[in-house]
N, C-alpha and C positions, 0 to 999 in steps of 0.2 A: 681678644681682650680681656683682660684679667677683670674678676666678679667684682663692681663695686661691694665697698662695704662698711657698715656705719663704723664709727667711731666715738663709742660711749666713755672713752678717755677723755674727751675733749671738756672742759668744765661748763657748768651751764649757769647760766645767766639769769636776771631776774628779767622777767618781759618788762618792756615799755609802756606806761599805763595808757590803754587806750579808752574811750567813751564808752558809756554802756548806751548801749542802742536801748529805748522805750518801744516795747515792742508794739507793732502796726502789721494788723491782718492785709493779708494782699489784696482778700476782698471781703469787707464788712459785709456784704450783703448774705456771703455765702457763711460766713462764720453768726450771722445772725440766726440765719435758720437749722447750723447744726446743732446750736445752743436750745433752739424754742423747745427740744423733748425734754430739755433737763429743769429742776424747778428753780425756781430765784436762788435756794440755799447752794446748791451744786453748781449752778453757772458762776458763783461767787468763788466757790472751792476750786474751780476749773480754772479762772482768771488769775487765783494766785497764785496757783501751780503751776501756771503755764509761765506767768513772768519769772519766778523762780528756776523754774527749768531753762528758761532761756538765756536766762544771765548763765546759768553752766553750759550753755551751749555753746555762746561767744567767748567764752573764759578758755575754754578748750579748743574748739575751733580756730581764731584767733580772726574770726569775722563777727565784728560788732555790725555788720547789715545784712546780715544774714536772717533772714526772721524765720520766728518759730512758729508754725502753722496748725490749727487744728484739724485734723483728718477725719473722714466719715467714724462714726463712732463703731467699734469693733475690726478697723481697717489696720490699724496694727501703723507701728510706726515706722520710717523712713527719711532720707536722705535724698531730696530729689536734686540729682545732678543738674540738670539744662537748667530751674531756675532757680537753684541754688538757696533753698526752702528745706526746714528738718520739720517734718509733719506728724504732732503727735496724736495719740488716739484720746478722746475724751476722755471715756470707758475706761482706761485703765488711769488716767489723775482718778479717779472716784474709788477705784477699785484695788489699786495695788498699791502695797505698800511703798513708803516715800525712798526705802533705799534702793528696791527694786529702780524706782523712778529714775533717781541721780545717775545710779548704772547707765542707763539708759541712752537717758540724755548727753549722757559724757561719753559714750560709745560713739553714737550718732555724729558726734562732735568731732573726736577723732577721726572718723571716715572725713568730715570736711577737713579735714586738717591733712591727712597723708596718702587717701584712696586716688589713686589716679588711674583711667583703664580708656582715657579716648585715644590713646595708641594700637591697641590692640584691634588688629584686624578681625573687619565683621566675620569673615569664612569661619576666623577659628569660633567666635560664639558660639555660632551654630551649631557647632557641633555636639552629638546629645551628650550631656553629662560634663564639658566643659565646664561653663558657667557654676557650676555644682562644686565642681574640685577648686578653682576659683575662690569660691567663697567662701567654702571649708579653709582656706590655708589665710585668706585676707584676714578672715576673723580674728584668728590670734594675732596676727599683725600687728593688727589696730589696738587690739587690747593691751599686746604688750607696749607699744607706745603711749597708751595713756597711765598706762602704771608705771613705768619708768618717769614719763614727764612731768607725772602729775600725784609722789607717793601718796597721799593723802588716800587715792582713789585705789592704791593696790590690797588694800582690804573689802575691797568690795569685789577682787577677783573669783570669789566663789559662785558669786553673782552671775557672773557672765557662764562659767561652768552648770551652772545648776539651770539657766536660761538655757543653754543648749543640750543638757539631761532632757529637760520636758521635750523640748521640739524632736530630739529622738526619739522619745518614747510615744510621741505621736505621728510621726515620718514612717513609723514601723506600723503602726494600727492601718492606718492610710495604703501601707504597701500593699499589707493582707487584703484590704477591705478593695483595693482597684488593680493590681495586681496578681495577686494569690502566692506570693513570693517577697523574700526580703532580697532586694538587687543587690548585686555584690557590690556596685560605685559607692551604693547611700552608707553603706557599711565601712568601706575606706573610709569615706569621708567622713565621717564620725568617728572613729578611732583615730585620725589623725587630731582632733580636738581634743581627745582623750589623753591622748599624750601630751600636747600642747600641755592641757592640765598637769600632769605630773611633774613635768618642767616645772612649771612655776611655783610647784612645792618641793624641789628640789629632790624630787626621785629620779629614779633610771628608767629609762624607756621600758616597759613589759606589756607587749600587744597581747590584747586580751585571747586566749585559749577557745574561747565559745567562738569565734570567728571559724567562717570555712576554709580551708586548706590554701586553698585560690587568692581569697582577698587575706589571709593572714602573710602570703609571700610577695602579691604586692606594695601593702605597707609595711614589709620588712625590706624590700629594695628602694622604695621612694622615702622612707619615716625621714633620713639624716640629712635628702635634700628638701624635705616638706620642710624642717628646721632650719636648715641656713633659710630657706624663704621668708620665714616668718620673722626671723630675727632681724631679715633687710630691712629696718625703718633708720627715720632720721632722730636724731638727738633734738631735745627742744630747741635749743641754738643753733644747729643746721637748719631745723624746721622755720627757725622767726631771724633769724642773722643770716643764711647763707653759708659757704662756707667754700673748701679748694676740691675742684676735680681733678687730679693731676696738679699740676702748677696754676691751673687757671680757678681765679678769684667766682663764684658765681652766687646769685642772689638766693633766696631762702626757697621760691618756688620749684625753682630748676633742682635745686637738690632734692628736694621731694619727690619731683618728677621720678630724678636718676635712679632713688631708692625704690620707686615702686614697677619701674620698668626694670631693674636687673631681678626683682622679684617675680615677674612673670617671669622672664627669660629662663628662672628657674622651675617654674613650675611645668611650663612648655616643654622645655628640652629634658629633665629631669625625671618629670612627677609623670606627664600626661601620657608616654609610651606606656609604663604600666598602668595607668590609670585607665586607658584606654581599652585594650587587653577585656577589664572587667566591665566595661561598658558593652564589647562586641557579645560576652559570652551571656550578659543580662538579654543584649538583645535577640540571641538565640532564645532563651528561655519566653520571651514574651511570643516570638511566631510560636512556639508551643501553644499556651496559652491562647492566641487571636485562634488557630485553628480550633482549640479546644471550645471556646465562646463559638464560633458554628456550629460545632457540633450540638454545644446546648441549644444555639437556637431552634436547628431543625428538630431537636426533640419536644421544642415548647410549642412549636407550629405544626406538628405532628403527633400525638397522642400514643399514634399507634405503635411507634418502636421507642422505648426507654432502654435505658441501662446501656448493656452491650449490645443489644439488637439494632441499634442506632448509630451502632460505629457505622464507618466505611470501610466496604469489604477488601480495598486493595491494603488498607492497614490493619484488618483485622486478620488477613491472611498472614500478616508478620509478626503478632504475637499469640501469646500461648494462653490457651481459656484461664489459666488462672491471671493472666494480664489483662485480658477481654474484659474478664469480671473486674479487677481492679480498678480501669480507668471508666468500664463503666457506672460503677458504684461512683468513684471521685462526682463525673459529670452529675450523676441523680443526687447526691446529696447537695453541690454547689446550685443547684434549680431546687432543691427545698428548702435552703436558706435563704435565698434570693425570696422565695414564697413567702417566710416566715417574717422577714425585715419588712417586705414590701405589706403585711397584714396586720404587723404589728404598727408601721409609720401611720397607715390610715387609721389603725386603733385610737391615737393619739392626735388624729387630726395633722397628722404631715403629708398627706399623701400628695398635695398641692405644689409641695418644696420645690422636688424637682420637675415639674411642668413646664416644656418646652424648653427642657434643658436639653439636647443630643449629645449622647456619649461620642466621643470623636472617634473612638477605635472602632465601632460600626455603624457609623453613620446614622446615627438617633434611632436607630433598632434596639429596644428591650434586648439585651444580654446575656442579663443574669448576673450572677456572684461567680468572680473568677475561681476555676478550680485549684484549689491546695497545692502548687507544684512539687514543695517541699512533703507531702502525703505520698509522692509514688515512687516508686523503685526507680533507682540512675538505670538500669538497664531496658525499663519502659520509657522514658522520659527519653533516652539516645536512640529508641526504633520510632519512637514518635518524629523525633528529630530527621531521622531517615527517611522516613515516609513524605515531609514533606520537602524535603530533596527530588523526590521521584518523580514531583507532579508537575504538571507543564508549566511552562516561564510565566503565558499568563496568573498562572496561581498562588506561583511562587512570590509573583510581585504584590499581590493585592495582600497575599499575608503579611508584607516585607513593608509595604505602605502603612495598613493596620496596625503594625507591631511600632515603627515610629510613631505614628500618631499618639500612643496611649503609650508610650514610653517619653515622648515629650509633653505631654496635659501632665503627666505624674511631675518629670522633672523642674515644671514651671511650678506647679505647685510646692514643691521643697524648695525652689529658689521665692516663691515672696515672701517665706520666711526670712531667708537667710541675706536676700538682695536687699530688704530694708539697711543690713548693716554695712553695705558696700557700696559703692560709688554705681551713681543709676549705668545698666549694662546697655552697652554701645549698641547693639542689634535695636534695644527698643528705642533708644536717645536716637538713632539712624532712621527708624520708624515715623515717629514723632514730626523727625525735620523735613520729612518726605510730606507729608502729610499738606493737601490743597487749603488748607483755614489758616487764615492770614492769622501773625502774633506779631508781637514788641519785639523788636532787637533788644539782643543784651546791654548794648548801651543804655536803649530806652528805658529797659528795668532796673539797670544801674543809677540812672537819672532819677528815677519815680523813688527808688528805694531811699537814695542818697538825700532826698529832699523832707523824707518823713525821720531823718534821723537829726535830734537837739544837737544842738554844741554840746562844748565839754565841760560842764558843771564840778567843780570840785569836793563839794560836799557829799552828790550824788554818788560820785565815783567811790570816796569814800564808805557809803555807805553798803555799795554793790561790793565793795570787797568786803565787809563786815558779813556782809549775808553769804556771800559764799564760804565763807570761813565757816561759818553758823550751819550751814550745812554740809558741808563735806566731813565735818567732827561727827555728827550723830553717830549714835552705836547702831551694830545690824539689830535688826530683828533677835528676837530669844530664840525664835526655831533655828537659824540661821547659826545665831551662834555655838547653838547644843549641836546642831549637825556638822559643824566644822569636827566636832570631840568623836562622835562615830564614823567618821566618815570613810575609814578603814577597814571599821567592819559593813559598812552598806555595800564599799566595791568587793567585799571578798563574799559576801553572802549572794550578792548577785553573780558573781562568777562561778561561784559552785551551782546554783540553781541552774544557770546557762547551761552548763556541763550537763543535767540530769537532764533535761528537754532535748539537747543536741543527741545523747545517747540514745535515749528513748528512738528518735528518727529512724536509728539502726537499724534495720531488719532483721526478723530470727525466721529460724524453724518452728512449724509447729506436725508435731505428728500425729496419727491416728486415722488417717486418711487409707482409702482402698485404691488409691491413685495419686498421683503427684511427680514431684520432679526432681525427688531423692530416696534412698531407703535410710532409718533408723535402722544402722548395724544391730546396735544394741536390743531393740525394741523384737528384730527379726531374729536374735540367736533365743532370746526368751521364748519369741513365738515356737520357733523348731524343735524347742524341749518341751513344748507340749504339743506338739505332734501339729500345730494348726498349717493346713494347706496353702500355700502361696497364691492360689485364687482369692483366700478368706484373708489373707495379710490385712494387718491394718499399721503394718511399718511405716508407708509411703509418708514422707515429707512433702507440706507447702509453705510457702513465703507465708509471713505473717503481718501485715500491713500495722506499721504503729498505729497504734490507740491513745493519741495521747490525752489525759483527762481534762476539762474546762471547770475551771476553781472559781469559787465565792469563797471569800474571806470575810467576817465581821469580827470586828477587834469591839469588846466593850471593856472600857477602865472607868474602875474604881474611884471616882473624885468625891468621897467622904473626908470629910475633917482628918482621921486620922492619917490620911498620905499627906501629910503636911509635915508631919515627923521624921526623922533621919533620914532624910531627902531622898524619902520616898518615891515623889510626885516629879521628882528632876528627872531622876535616873529611869523611871516610868516612861517617863515622856521621851528620852531617848531613844528607848527600847520600841516605843510607838513609830518614832523618827526612820528608826532604821526600818521595820516592816513597810512603813507608807512608801519610802524613799524606792526600796526594790522593788516591791510590788505593782507601781506604778510604772517601775523603767519597764518590766517584765508583762505588761498590759494584763495583769491576773485582778480580777475585778472583786475590788476591797473596798470594808464602808468602816469605817471608825468612828466610833457612839463613845461617850462619857456618860456619868449616871453618878446619883446622890439619890436627893427623894425628885428628879426631875433624869429626862433622857436629853443630853446634846448632841448636837449633830454636826461634825466636824469634815468627813467625806463622805458622800452617798456613793451606792453603788452608782456604777455609769458614768462617773464624776471626772473629768481629766482633775489630776492635781495640778496647781496653780501656785503662783504667789498669794493669791486671796485665801484661798485654803492653809497656807501654811501659814500665813502672818492669822488667821480664826483660830488655830490649832495651838497658837503659842498662847492663847488665854487659859488653856488647858489647868497650867500652872494655879491661876487665882485663885479658880474654880472652889477648890479645895479650903480657903480661908475662911468663909462665913460659917463659923462653927457656932455664934450666938443662940440663945433661947429659941431665934424666931429663923436661923440662916437654917437654908437650904443641906448645906455640909453636915452638918449631926446627923444625917439620915443615912443608912446604905440599906437600898433597895435594891437588894439582889435580884429576887425573886421575881417582882414586877419587870426590873429592867431587861433579865432572861426574856421574858415573855415576849417584852416589845421586839429586843433583837431578832428573836428567831422570826415572829412572825414578816419580818424585812428582808430576813434572810431567806425565807422559804419561798419566795415570789421570784428568787430569781431562775433562771432556767441551766444554771452549771451542773456540771454533771457531780461532782463533789462539794459540799457544803461544811465550812467549819466556823462554830462560835467560838472565840478565842476570848476567857474571859480573866482580866485581871483585877484580882483584891487582896488586900491586907486584911480583913478583916470578918469574924461574921455577920450573918445579916442583921441590920437593927431597923425592923419597917419603919415608914411613916405613916401618921394618920391618914395620909391620900389612899394607902398603898396596904392594907394592914393585913398582919402576918396570915391570918388566916384563911383568908383567900389567895395571899402571895406567895404563901412558904415556899423557901428554896428547891427543898428536896422534893417539895409535890411540879415546882415547875420545870423541874429537870425532868421528870418524868414524864410529864406532859408530853417535854419537846422529844425526848428519845423513844415517845411512843407512837405519837403524831405527826412527828417530818421526818425529813431523810436529813435533817442537820445533823451536822456532829458534835459533841462538846467536848471542850477541853477548859481543864481551870489551871492558872497559875496562882501562887499564892507568896504574896509578895513579902518578905521577911520573916521570921522566924514568930512563932505562934500560929501557923495559919496548916497545921494539922488536918483540919475539920474543910479542907478541900478535895482531900482523898476519901473524904465518907461522902461527899457530894457529888463528885464527878467521876466517873468513870475513867477518863481519861485527864490525869493530872499532875503536876509538877508543884510538890509542899515546901514551904522554907526556903524560897529561893533566896539566897541572899540578895538586898538592896544593889549592890555595886555590879551584883553580874548579872543583873536582867536584862540588858541589852543583848548580852551574848547568848542568854538561858531562851531569849524567844524566838535569836536568828537558829539556833540548835532546833528548837522547834518546829519552827515554818518548813526550815529543810528536811528533817522528818515526815511533817506533813505531807509534802509534794512526791519525796522520794518513797514515803511506804504509806501512801493513803489505805490502803486496805488494814493496816493495822490499828486503826483507830472506831 
């Protein structure tokens, strides 16, 4: 049968007016308990925003009987398919900017309108990775529907993509912590979302070069099908009024289901076969990880064996001495990192946080920290896999079961984030319906909800429409507006840095050994010329394990009054955005500080980038305006601020620590931080002599030659309009050639 296709050429009609639902909590007692932890002022703000968002959800979802209920604080947002209720996070209502709140609720309302999954067989959902693939494609499909049907929301499309980027960064960090590698299926799913966003910006598809070859191949083979799938959404008129399937006239719900079914069939038939290959490759990696976890546990329980001495003899027989050493060091490193994390958590009073939560992959036994599989040579990993295949069947089965359990746990964690954006997982829905606990029927729920809906009031309906118009017309926050201007530079820098990291993972050879895997011919010729005997030769080479550096970067931004002139603060702010977005995407530890006669903390080390942080950073533009006689912006306390920032930086445990100072003028110390005590040159010398931090100064605009006289590494007289590009180049140089600084 020919695939069902949308009909965008059909004329759009204004929706028929429907009554506004006055919000009613499904469980008033539960709502009261949830609000109890907030102050009366916070409760009032939560209720006010809840009412506004309810209107938006009804407007998009076309369901004026659907409650918008409060979720547990910190539990996120989702549309509950079975109960037909959108649950929103009260913490977000207090902390997140209104643009974010408006977008998320319109997104959830879009899922209520067009997402349908009840026809998907349960056995398909149970396949590892299948639900994540579906979610990664359904998300763009929903966004497309909302943007086309309600053009005023199209302006907020970038918020959808930014939220996905934030989630991707967290997912990658979680993968390193939980699995010890970046799963191929996860990278492919996020790549679909990246390519969807390129399409929304009118750009051609361009698969990320930093992806592994097998992931690039899978995405390349399925991207057009994924695109076909996310374009299978109904028009607004079709969803509201129905249309024709062939010659048959059908209602709106039938049209919605037909589009959803067609999208699912494309995913199942054209995307899943290639996606599944990535899952299978990831599962093999997870089996390797489970074997290494068992080795870790054996070494932890028996301290008499450590490193390569603790490896199974049958595995050691398959490995060269160099491979044994590499594997032993990797296991030892994982054990040591786990010990450090445990000590750090205990020191911070977090030791009880994980009590009573068994790690499913190892049935509650402590398994340490996953080994970094990406640090192991490919030949070594293949030998470990061959060793697993040589084990007795019962041992292979046990390893496979542990791998599946760990894999499922990780995928569920991913879907907890994405699942709120899609209708309820049929598997979970079925599990709930099979539970023995009694529950009210759908008709009873509908009757109860209908009793809570008042009659149509024309005046209330008019106010409702005015409120909707007011909300959707609000301007995007300043951070997002400027981020859009530098987005190409953000993507470019991220790609370049990823390529550097990927290249470093490639193994090299190191000379200077009396034994090894191969001969350095050039060095041996030189030795022969010097009559060095073969027995004394040091021309042998060994494989050199990749040594990726761990970075901590502090950005210190001048917020004195002179920065308000000639668009200095605006262009510097764009440069800060580029740096913050890229380094957060790459999980590089970053701190962003501003200063005049005081220090402004925008993002602290170890803090995940969030909408709240971005909103807070937007205030950087206003700090430079208070230049009155008593104003804070009249001062430029470089020396004092440098000392404060360096003290924060040196507490980080990174291999490479960089403090980058952006300033447009010579120091002008305030009475609080007198020159005699905090002279800039003296503070720079102190930092260089007493810490392991490396200093870099950027002079913003003309007349900043003094930067070169203060900082050992500096760029002076940077043109204001080139600030973002210059800072991007600098950070690339820092990562690529850190030894030069």
